[in-house]
mmCIF file of the N, C-alpha and C atoms, coordinates in Angstrom:
data_MODEL
# 
_entry.id   MODEL 
# 
loop_
_atom_site.group_PDB 
_atom_site.id 
_atom_site.type_symbol 
_atom_site.label_atom_id 
_atom_site.label_alt_id 
_atom_site.label_comp_id 
_atom_site.label_asym_id 
_atom_site.label_entity_id 
_atom_site.label_seq_id 
_atom_site.pdbx_PDB_ins_code 
_atom_site.Cartn_x 
_atom_site.Cartn_y 
_atom_site.Cartn_z 
_atom_site.occupancy 
_atom_site.B_iso_or_equiv 
_atom_site.pdbx_formal_charge 
_atom_site.auth_seq_id 
_atom_site.auth_comp_id 
_atom_site.auth_asym_id 
_atom_site.auth_atom_id 
_atom_site.pdbx_PDB_model_num 
ATOM 1   N N  . MET A 1 1  ? 80.074  77.749  96.156 1.00 0.00 ? 1  MET A N  1 
ATOM 2   C CA . MET A 1 1  ? 81.510  77.841  96.341 1.00 0.00 ? 1  MET A CA 1 
ATOM 3   C C  . MET A 1 1  ? 82.075  78.979  95.484 1.00 0.00 ? 1  MET A C  1 
ATOM 4   N N  . ILE A 1 2  ? 82.983  79.716  96.030 1.00 0.00 ? 2  ILE A N  1 
ATOM 5   C CA . ILE A 1 2  ? 83.621  80.816  95.310 1.00 0.00 ? 2  ILE A CA 1 
ATOM 6   C C  . ILE A 1 2  ? 84.728  80.243  94.433 1.00 0.00 ? 2  ILE A C  1 
ATOM 7   N N  . PRO A 1 3  ? 84.755  80.618  93.137 1.00 0.00 ? 3  PRO A N  1 
ATOM 8   C CA . PRO A 1 3  ? 85.829  80.126  92.262 1.00 0.00 ? 3  PRO A CA 1 
ATOM 9   C C  . PRO A 1 3  ? 87.195  80.507  92.843 1.00 0.00 ? 3  PRO A C  1 
ATOM 10  N N  . PRO A 1 4  ? 88.165  79.578  92.771 1.00 0.00 ? 4  PRO A N  1 
ATOM 11  C CA . PRO A 1 4  ? 89.441  79.792  93.445 1.00 0.00 ? 4  PRO A CA 1 
ATOM 12  C C  . PRO A 1 4  ? 90.447  80.695  92.723 1.00 0.00 ? 4  PRO A C  1 
ATOM 13  N N  . PHE A 1 5  ? 90.158  81.110  91.483 1.00 0.00 ? 5  PHE A N  1 
ATOM 14  C CA . PHE A 1 5  ? 91.099  81.953  90.744 1.00 0.00 ? 5  PHE A CA 1 
ATOM 15  C C  . PHE A 1 5  ? 90.442  83.264  90.341 1.00 0.00 ? 5  PHE A C  1 
ATOM 16  N N  . ASP A 1 6  ? 91.140  84.369  90.616 1.00 0.00 ? 6  ASP A N  1 
ATOM 17  C CA . ASP A 1 6  ? 90.699  85.695  90.182 1.00 0.00 ? 6  ASP A CA 1 
ATOM 18  C C  . ASP A 1 6  ? 91.548  86.114  88.991 1.00 0.00 ? 6  ASP A C  1 
ATOM 19  N N  . ILE A 1 7  ? 90.929  86.827  88.057 1.00 0.00 ? 7  ILE A N  1 
ATOM 20  C CA . ILE A 1 7  ? 91.601  87.302  86.853 1.00 0.00 ? 7  ILE A CA 1 
ATOM 21  C C  . ILE A 1 7  ? 91.591  88.825  86.872 1.00 0.00 ? 7  ILE A C  1 
ATOM 22  N N  . PHE A 1 8  ? 92.781  89.417  86.698 1.00 0.00 ? 8  PHE A N  1 
ATOM 23  C CA . PHE A 1 8  ? 92.930  90.867  86.708 1.00 0.00 ? 8  PHE A CA 1 
ATOM 24  C C  . PHE A 1 8  ? 93.670  91.342  85.467 1.00 0.00 ? 8  PHE A C  1 
ATOM 25  N N  . LEU A 1 9  ? 93.277  92.502  84.961 1.00 0.00 ? 9  LEU A N  1 
ATOM 26  C CA . LEU A 1 9  ? 94.019  93.216  83.926 1.00 0.00 ? 9  LEU A CA 1 
ATOM 27  C C  . LEU A 1 9  ? 94.894  94.227  84.640 1.00 0.00 ? 9  LEU A C  1 
ATOM 28  N N  . VAL A 1 10 ? 96.162  94.331  84.224 1.00 0.00 ? 10 VAL A N  1 
ATOM 29  C CA . VAL A 1 10 ? 97.049  95.335  84.795 1.00 0.00 ? 10 VAL A CA 1 
ATOM 30  C C  . VAL A 1 10 ? 96.818  96.632  84.023 1.00 0.00 ? 10 VAL A C  1 
ATOM 31  N N  . GLY A 1 11 ? 96.280  97.649  84.699 1.00 0.00 ? 11 GLY A N  1 
ATOM 32  C CA . GLY A 1 11 ? 95.976  98.928  84.065 1.00 0.00 ? 11 GLY A CA 1 
ATOM 33  C C  . GLY A 1 11 ? 97.241  99.696  83.714 1.00 0.00 ? 11 GLY A C  1 
ATOM 34  N N  . SER A 1 12 ? 97.095  100.726 82.905 1.00 0.00 ? 12 SER A N  1 
ATOM 35  C CA . SER A 1 12 ? 98.242  101.536 82.484 1.00 0.00 ? 12 SER A CA 1 
ATOM 36  C C  . SER A 1 12 ? 98.920  102.218 83.671 1.00 0.00 ? 12 SER A C  1 
ATOM 37  N N  . ASP A 1 13 ? 98.182  102.399 84.760 1.00 0.00 ? 13 ASP A N  1 
ATOM 38  C CA . ASP A 1 13 ? 98.744  103.006 85.973 1.00 0.00 ? 13 ASP A CA 1 
ATOM 39  C C  . ASP A 1 13 ? 99.296  101.966 86.952 1.00 0.00 ? 13 ASP A C  1 
ATOM 40  N N  . GLY A 1 14 ? 99.269  100.688 86.536 1.00 0.00 ? 14 GLY A N  1 
ATOM 41  C CA . GLY A 1 14 ? 99.774  99.613  87.388 1.00 0.00 ? 14 GLY A CA 1 
ATOM 42  C C  . GLY A 1 14 ? 98.742  99.009  88.320 1.00 0.00 ? 14 GLY A C  1 
ATOM 43  N N  . GLN A 1 15 ? 97.568  99.622  88.394 1.00 0.00 ? 15 GLN A N  1 
ATOM 44  C CA . GLN A 1 15 ? 96.505  99.103  89.250 1.00 0.00 ? 15 GLN A CA 1 
ATOM 45  C C  . GLN A 1 15 ? 95.880  97.860  88.605 1.00 0.00 ? 15 GLN A C  1 
ATOM 46  N N  . LEU A 1 16 ? 95.424  96.939  89.438 1.00 0.00 ? 16 LEU A N  1 
ATOM 47  C CA . LEU A 1 16 ? 94.760  95.737  88.947 1.00 0.00 ? 16 LEU A CA 1 
ATOM 48  C C  . LEU A 1 16 ? 93.262  95.988  88.819 1.00 0.00 ? 16 LEU A C  1 
ATOM 49  N N  . VAL A 1 17 ? 92.714  95.594  87.666 1.00 0.00 ? 17 VAL A N  1 
ATOM 50  C CA . VAL A 1 17 ? 91.287  95.738  87.397 1.00 0.00 ? 17 VAL A CA 1 
ATOM 51  C C  . VAL A 1 17 ? 90.707  94.324  87.306 1.00 0.00 ? 17 VAL A C  1 
ATOM 52  N N  . ARG A 1 18 ? 89.810  93.997  88.209 1.00 0.00 ? 18 ARG A N  1 
ATOM 53  C CA . ARG A 1 18 ? 89.234  92.647  88.248 1.00 0.00 ? 18 ARG A CA 1 
ATOM 54  C C  . ARG A 1 18 ? 88.389  92.398  87.002 1.00 0.00 ? 18 ARG A C  1 
ATOM 55  N N  . LYS A 1 19 ? 88.653  91.259  86.338 1.00 0.00 ? 19 LYS A N  1 
ATOM 56  C CA . LYS A 1 19 ? 87.947  90.917  85.108 1.00 0.00 ? 19 LYS A CA 1 
ATOM 57  C C  . LYS A 1 19 ? 87.109  89.658  85.222 1.00 0.00 ? 19 LYS A C  1 
ATOM 58  N N  . GLY A 1 20 ? 87.231  88.946  86.341 1.00 0.00 ? 20 GLY A N  1 
ATOM 59  C CA . GLY A 1 20 ? 86.410  87.761  86.508 1.00 0.00 ? 20 GLY A CA 1 
ATOM 60  C C  . GLY A 1 20 ? 87.071  86.722  87.376 1.00 0.00 ? 20 GLY A C  1 
ATOM 61  N N  . THR A 1 21 ? 86.466  85.536  87.359 1.00 0.00 ? 21 THR A N  1 
ATOM 62  C CA . THR A 1 21 ? 86.961  84.407  88.141 1.00 0.00 ? 21 THR A CA 1 
ATOM 63  C C  . THR A 1 21 ? 86.956  83.161  87.267 1.00 0.00 ? 21 THR A C  1 
ATOM 64  N N  . ALA A 1 22 ? 87.619  82.124  87.746 1.00 0.00 ? 22 ALA A N  1 
ATOM 65  C CA . ALA A 1 22 ? 87.647  80.848  87.030 1.00 0.00 ? 22 ALA A CA 1 
ATOM 66  C C  . ALA A 1 22 ? 87.773  79.712  88.034 1.00 0.00 ? 22 ALA A C  1 
ATOM 67  N N  . GLU A 1 23 ? 87.247  78.563  87.650 1.00 0.00 ? 23 GLU A N  1 
ATOM 68  C CA . GLU A 1 23 ? 87.295  77.378  88.503 1.00 0.00 ? 23 GLU A CA 1 
ATOM 69  C C  . GLU A 1 23 ? 88.667  76.711  88.477 1.00 0.00 ? 23 GLU A C  1 
ATOM 70  N N  . THR A 1 24 ? 89.383  76.815  87.351 1.00 0.00 ? 24 THR A N  1 
ATOM 71  C CA . THR A 1 24 ? 90.691  76.177  87.224 1.00 0.00 ? 24 THR A CA 1 
ATOM 72  C C  . THR A 1 24 ? 91.676  77.148  86.573 1.00 0.00 ? 24 THR A C  1 
ATOM 73  N N  . LEU A 1 25 ? 92.950  76.833  86.705 1.00 0.00 ? 25 LEU A N  1 
ATOM 74  C CA . LEU A 1 25 ? 93.990  77.648  86.084 1.00 0.00 ? 25 LEU A CA 1 
ATOM 75  C C  . LEU A 1 25 ? 93.882  77.600  84.563 1.00 0.00 ? 25 LEU A C  1 
ATOM 76  N N  . ASP A 1 26 ? 93.564  76.437  84.011 1.00 0.00 ? 26 ASP A N  1 
ATOM 77  C CA . ASP A 1 26 ? 93.414  76.314  82.563 1.00 0.00 ? 26 ASP A CA 1 
ATOM 78  C C  . ASP A 1 26 ? 92.268  77.176  82.038 1.00 0.00 ? 26 ASP A C  1 
ATOM 79  N N  . VAL A 1 27 ? 91.154  77.189  82.750 1.00 0.00 ? 27 VAL A N  1 
ATOM 80  C CA . VAL A 1 27 ? 90.016  78.026  82.346 1.00 0.00 ? 27 VAL A CA 1 
ATOM 81  C C  . VAL A 1 27 ? 90.401  79.502  82.445 1.00 0.00 ? 27 VAL A C  1 
ATOM 82  N N  . ALA A 1 28 ? 91.142  79.877  83.477 1.00 0.00 ? 28 ALA A N  1 
ATOM 83  C CA . ALA A 1 28 ? 91.587  81.265  83.628 1.00 0.00 ? 28 ALA A CA 1 
ATOM 84  C C  . ALA A 1 28 ? 92.458  81.681  82.448 1.00 0.00 ? 28 ALA A C  1 
ATOM 85  N N  . ARG A 1 29 ? 93.367  80.814  82.032 1.00 0.00 ? 29 ARG A N  1 
ATOM 86  C CA . ARG A 1 29 ? 94.231  81.124  80.881 1.00 0.00 ? 29 ARG A CA 1 
ATOM 87  C C  . ARG A 1 29 ? 93.419  81.268  79.600 1.00 0.00 ? 29 ARG A C  1 
ATOM 88  N N  . LEU A 1 30 ? 92.418  80.421  79.416 1.00 0.00 ? 30 LEU A N  1 
ATOM 89  C CA . LEU A 1 30 ? 91.550  80.537  78.236 1.00 0.00 ? 30 LEU A CA 1 
ATOM 90  C C  . LEU A 1 30 ? 90.767  81.847  78.257 1.00 0.00 ? 30 LEU A C  1 
ATOM 91  N N  . ARG A 1 31 ? 90.266  82.233  79.414 1.00 0.00 ? 31 ARG A N  1 
ATOM 92  C CA . ARG A 1 31 ? 89.520  83.491  79.522 1.00 0.00 ? 31 ARG A CA 1 
ATOM 93  C C  . ARG A 1 31 ? 90.412  84.685  79.201 1.00 0.00 ? 31 ARG A C  1 
ATOM 94  N N  . ILE A 1 32 ? 91.671  84.615  79.613 1.00 0.00 ? 32 ILE A N  1 
ATOM 95  C CA . ILE A 1 32 ? 92.595  85.706  79.307 1.00 0.00 ? 32 ILE A CA 1 
ATOM 96  C C  . ILE A 1 32 ? 92.819  85.798  77.806 1.00 0.00 ? 32 ILE A C  1 
ATOM 97  N N  . LYS A 1 33 ? 92.936  84.665  77.118 1.00 0.00 ? 33 LYS A N  1 
ATOM 98  C CA . LYS A 1 33 ? 93.093  84.695  75.658 1.00 0.00 ? 33 LYS A CA 1 
ATOM 99  C C  . LYS A 1 33 ? 91.917  85.417  75.008 1.00 0.00 ? 33 LYS A C  1 
ATOM 100 N N  . VAL A 1 34 ? 90.717  85.147  75.489 1.00 0.00 ? 34 VAL A N  1 
ATOM 101 C CA . VAL A 1 34 ? 89.522  85.810  74.961 1.00 0.00 ? 34 VAL A CA 1 
ATOM 102 C C  . VAL A 1 34 ? 89.549  87.303  75.296 1.00 0.00 ? 34 VAL A C  1 
ATOM 103 N N  . LEU A 1 35 ? 89.878  87.631  76.540 1.00 0.00 ? 35 LEU A N  1 
ATOM 104 C CA . LEU A 1 35 ? 89.927  89.035  76.960 1.00 0.00 ? 35 LEU A CA 1 
ATOM 105 C C  . LEU A 1 35 ? 90.969  89.827  76.167 1.00 0.00 ? 35 LEU A C  1 
ATOM 106 N N  . MET A 1 36 ? 92.107  89.205  75.857 1.00 0.00 ? 36 MET A N  1 
ATOM 107 C CA . MET A 1 36 ? 93.175  89.896  75.132 1.00 0.00 ? 36 MET A CA 1 
ATOM 108 C C  . MET A 1 36 ? 92.744  90.339  73.733 1.00 0.00 ? 36 MET A C  1 
ATOM 109 N N  . ALA A 1 37 ? 91.761  89.656  73.168 1.00 0.00 ? 37 ALA A N  1 
ATOM 110 C CA . ALA A 1 37 ? 91.279  90.030  71.842 1.00 0.00 ? 37 ALA A CA 1 
ATOM 111 C C  . ALA A 1 37 ? 90.639  91.420  71.855 1.00 0.00 ? 37 ALA A C  1 
ATOM 112 N N  . SER A 1 38 ? 89.991  91.766  72.961 1.00 0.00 ? 38 SER A N  1 
ATOM 113 C CA . SER A 1 38 ? 89.339  93.075  73.045 1.00 0.00 ? 38 SER A CA 1 
ATOM 114 C C  . SER A 1 38 ? 90.070  94.051  73.968 1.00 0.00 ? 38 SER A C  1 
ATOM 115 N N  . GLU A 1 39 ? 90.834  93.523  74.919 1.00 0.00 ? 39 GLU A N  1 
ATOM 116 C CA . GLU A 1 39 ? 91.576  94.356  75.870 1.00 0.00 ? 39 GLU A CA 1 
ATOM 117 C C  . GLU A 1 39 ? 93.008  93.836  76.003 1.00 0.00 ? 39 GLU A C  1 
ATOM 118 N N  . PRO A 1 40 ? 93.859  94.150  75.015 1.00 0.00 ? 40 PRO A N  1 
ATOM 119 C CA . PRO A 1 40 ? 95.236  93.668  75.106 1.00 0.00 ? 40 PRO A CA 1 
ATOM 120 C C  . PRO A 1 40 ? 95.951  94.254  76.316 1.00 0.00 ? 40 PRO A C  1 
ATOM 121 N N  . GLY A 1 41 ? 96.895  93.512  76.833 1.00 0.00 ? 41 GLY A N  1 
ATOM 122 C CA . GLY A 1 41 ? 97.673  93.976  77.978 1.00 0.00 ? 41 GLY A CA 1 
ATOM 123 C C  . GLY A 1 41 ? 98.161  92.818  78.796 1.00 0.00 ? 41 GLY A C  1 
ATOM 124 N N  . ASP A 1 42 ? 98.706  93.122  79.957 1.00 0.00 ? 42 ASP A N  1 
ATOM 125 C CA . ASP A 1 42 ? 99.183  92.114  80.887 1.00 0.00 ? 42 ASP A CA 1 
ATOM 126 C C  . ASP A 1 42 ? 98.052  91.743  81.838 1.00 0.00 ? 42 ASP A C  1 
ATOM 127 N N  . TYR A 1 43 ? 97.986  90.463  82.173 1.00 0.00 ? 43 TYR A N  1 
ATOM 128 C CA . TYR A 1 43 ? 96.957  89.952  83.064 1.00 0.00 ? 43 TYR A CA 1 
ATOM 129 C C  . TYR A 1 43 ? 97.596  89.193  84.219 1.00 0.00 ? 43 TYR A C  1 
ATOM 130 N N  . VAL A 1 44 ? 96.880  89.121  85.332 1.00 0.00 ? 44 VAL A N  1 
ATOM 131 C CA . VAL A 1 44 ? 97.327  88.369  86.501 1.00 0.00 ? 44 VAL A CA 1 
ATOM 132 C C  . VAL A 1 44 ? 96.230  87.374  86.874 1.00 0.00 ? 44 VAL A C  1 
ATOM 133 N N  . ILE A 1 45 ? 96.653  86.134  87.110 1.00 0.00 ? 45 ILE A N  1 
ATOM 134 C CA . ILE A 1 45 ? 95.765  85.115  87.659 1.00 0.00 ? 45 ILE A CA 1 
ATOM 135 C C  . ILE A 1 45 ? 96.209  84.914  89.105 1.00 0.00 ? 45 ILE A C  1 
ATOM 136 N N  . TYR A 1 46 ? 95.301  85.088  90.042 1.00 0.00 ? 46 TYR A N  1 
ATOM 137 C CA . TYR A 1 46 ? 95.618  85.007  91.465 1.00 0.00 ? 46 TYR A CA 1 
ATOM 138 C C  . TYR A 1 46 ? 94.857  83.845  92.092 1.00 0.00 ? 46 TYR A C  1 
ATOM 139 N N  . SER A 1 47 ? 95.564  82.966  92.789 1.00 0.00 ? 47 SER A N  1 
ATOM 140 C CA . SER A 1 47 ? 94.942  81.853  93.487 1.00 0.00 ? 47 SER A CA 1 
ATOM 141 C C  . SER A 1 47 ? 94.546  82.288  94.889 1.00 0.00 ? 47 SER A C  1 
ATOM 142 N N  . GLN A 1 48 ? 93.269  82.201  95.189 1.00 0.00 ? 48 GLN A N  1 
ATOM 143 C CA . GLN A 1 48 ? 92.786  82.540  96.523 1.00 0.00 ? 48 GLN A CA 1 
ATOM 144 C C  . GLN A 1 48 ? 93.239  81.513  97.553 1.00 0.00 ? 48 GLN A C  1 
ATOM 145 N N  . GLN A 1 49 ? 93.479  80.287  97.112 1.00 0.00 ? 49 GLN A N  1 
ATOM 146 C CA . GLN A 1 49 ? 93.833  79.214  98.041 1.00 0.00 ? 49 GLN A CA 1 
ATOM 147 C C  . GLN A 1 49 ? 95.304  79.269  98.458 1.00 0.00 ? 49 GLN A C  1 
ATOM 148 N N  . THR A 1 50 ? 96.195  79.618  97.515 1.00 0.00 ? 50 THR A N  1 
ATOM 149 C CA . THR A 1 50 ? 97.632  79.563  97.809 1.00 0.00 ? 50 THR A CA 1 
ATOM 150 C C  . THR A 1 50 ? 98.302  80.934  97.827 1.00 0.00 ? 50 THR A C  1 
ATOM 151 N N  . SER A 1 51 ? 97.606  81.970  97.392 1.00 0.00 ? 51 SER A N  1 
ATOM 152 C CA . SER A 1 51 ? 98.143  83.325  97.231 1.00 0.00 ? 51 SER A CA 1 
ATOM 153 C C  . SER A 1 51 ? 99.206  83.396  96.139 1.00 0.00 ? 51 SER A C  1 
ATOM 154 N N  . HIS A 1 52 ? 99.353  82.343  95.368 1.00 0.00 ? 52 HIS A N  1 
ATOM 155 C CA . HIS A 1 52 ? 100.284 82.311  94.240 1.00 0.00 ? 52 HIS A CA 1 
ATOM 156 C C  . HIS A 1 52 ? 99.665  83.081  93.080 1.00 0.00 ? 52 HIS A C  1 
ATOM 157 N N  . HIS A 1 53 ? 100.499 83.733  92.281 1.00 0.00 ? 53 HIS A N  1 
ATOM 158 C CA . HIS A 1 53 ? 99.969  84.421  91.109 1.00 0.00 ? 53 HIS A CA 1 
ATOM 159 C C  . HIS A 1 53 ? 100.805 84.114  89.874 1.00 0.00 ? 53 HIS A C  1 
ATOM 160 N N  . VAL A 1 54 ? 100.161 84.231  88.724 1.00 0.00 ? 54 VAL A N  1 
ATOM 161 C CA . VAL A 1 54 ? 100.789 84.034  87.430 1.00 0.00 ? 54 VAL A CA 1 
ATOM 162 C C  . VAL A 1 54 ? 100.529 85.293  86.621 1.00 0.00 ? 54 VAL A C  1 
ATOM 163 N N  . VAL A 1 55 ? 101.585 85.834  86.013 1.00 0.00 ? 55 VAL A N  1 
ATOM 164 C CA . VAL A 1 55 ? 101.435 87.005  85.148 1.00 0.00 ? 55 VAL A CA 1 
ATOM 165 C C  . VAL A 1 55 ? 101.485 86.520  83.706 1.00 0.00 ? 55 VAL A C  1 
ATOM 166 N N  . VAL A 1 56 ? 100.449 86.868  82.940 1.00 0.00 ? 56 VAL A N  1 
ATOM 167 C CA . VAL A 1 56 ? 100.409 86.555  81.519 1.00 0.00 ? 56 VAL A CA 1 
ATOM 168 C C  . VAL A 1 56 ? 100.639 87.872  80.785 1.00 0.00 ? 56 VAL A C  1 
ATOM 169 N N  . LYS A 1 57 ? 101.806 87.976  80.146 1.00 0.00 ? 57 LYS A N  1 
ATOM 170 C CA . LYS A 1 57 ? 102.189 89.215  79.466 1.00 0.00 ? 57 LYS A CA 1 
ATOM 171 C C  . LYS A 1 57 ? 101.446 89.345  78.134 1.00 0.00 ? 57 LYS A C  1 
ATOM 172 N N  . ALA A 1 58 ? 101.370 90.565  77.645 1.00 0.00 ? 58 ALA A N  1 
ATOM 173 C CA . ALA A 1 58 ? 100.672 90.845  76.389 1.00 0.00 ? 58 ALA A CA 1 
ATOM 174 C C  . ALA A 1 58 ? 101.256 90.050  75.225 1.00 0.00 ? 58 ALA A C  1 
ATOM 175 N N  . ASP A 1 59 ? 102.556 89.710  75.299 1.00 0.00 ? 59 ASP A N  1 
ATOM 176 C CA . ASP A 1 59 ? 103.191 88.947  74.224 1.00 0.00 ? 59 ASP A CA 1 
ATOM 177 C C  . ASP A 1 59 ? 102.958 87.448  74.367 1.00 0.00 ? 59 ASP A C  1 
ATOM 178 N N  . GLY A 1 60 ? 102.209 87.029  75.390 1.00 0.00 ? 60 GLY A N  1 
ATOM 179 C CA . GLY A 1 60 ? 101.887 85.622  75.586 1.00 0.00 ? 60 GLY A CA 1 
ATOM 180 C C  . GLY A 1 60 ? 102.800 84.899  76.549 1.00 0.00 ? 60 GLY A C  1 
ATOM 181 N N  . SER A 1 61 ? 103.899 85.527  76.947 1.00 0.00 ? 61 SER A N  1 
ATOM 182 C CA . SER A 1 61 ? 104.800 84.881  77.894 1.00 0.00 ? 61 SER A CA 1 
ATOM 183 C C  . SER A 1 61 ? 104.144 84.831  79.282 1.00 0.00 ? 61 SER A C  1 
ATOM 184 N N  . VAL A 1 62 ? 104.587 83.866  80.071 1.00 0.00 ? 62 VAL A N  1 
ATOM 185 C CA . VAL A 1 62 ? 104.006 83.642  81.394 1.00 0.00 ? 62 VAL A CA 1 
ATOM 186 C C  . VAL A 1 62 ? 105.113 83.683  82.434 1.00 0.00 ? 62 VAL A C  1 
ATOM 187 N N  . LYS A 1 63 ? 104.834 84.351  83.552 1.00 0.00 ? 63 LYS A N  1 
ATOM 188 C CA . LYS A 1 63 ? 105.796 84.454  84.644 1.00 0.00 ? 63 LYS A CA 1 
ATOM 189 C C  . LYS A 1 63 ? 105.081 84.096  85.944 1.00 0.00 ? 63 LYS A C  1 
ATOM 190 N N  . SER A 1 64 ? 105.626 83.138  86.682 1.00 0.00 ? 64 SER A N  1 
ATOM 191 C CA . SER A 1 64 ? 105.051 82.720  87.955 1.00 0.00 ? 64 SER A CA 1 
ATOM 192 C C  . SER A 1 64 ? 105.626 83.559  89.081 1.00 0.00 ? 64 SER A C  1 
ATOM 193 N N  . GLY A 1 65 ? 104.824 83.754  90.102 1.00 0.00 ? 65 GLY A N  1 
ATOM 194 C CA . GLY A 1 65 ? 105.270 84.510  91.268 1.00 0.00 ? 65 GLY A CA 1 
ATOM 195 C C  . GLY A 1 65 ? 104.608 84.016  92.520 1.00 0.00 ? 65 GLY A C  1 
ATOM 196 N N  . THR A 1 66 ? 104.974 84.629  93.630 1.00 0.00 ? 66 THR A N  1 
ATOM 197 C CA . THR A 1 66 ? 104.350 84.268  94.900 1.00 0.00 ? 66 THR A CA 1 
ATOM 198 C C  . THR A 1 66 ? 103.664 85.459  95.499 1.00 0.00 ? 66 THR A C  1 
# 
């Protein structure tokens, strides 16, 4: 089974750079915390099932979108 969440780093040019996948939203958020230690920036968690996305900003704030 393909994990239902994709994790992307928002590049300086605005392009999304795929950083991995996660089985749950909570696991995706934990992976972003780890990634931010070495690659600070804004991240996007994208649900393959619902097309919903969550933006995790470099300051830790979270913004939901569709």
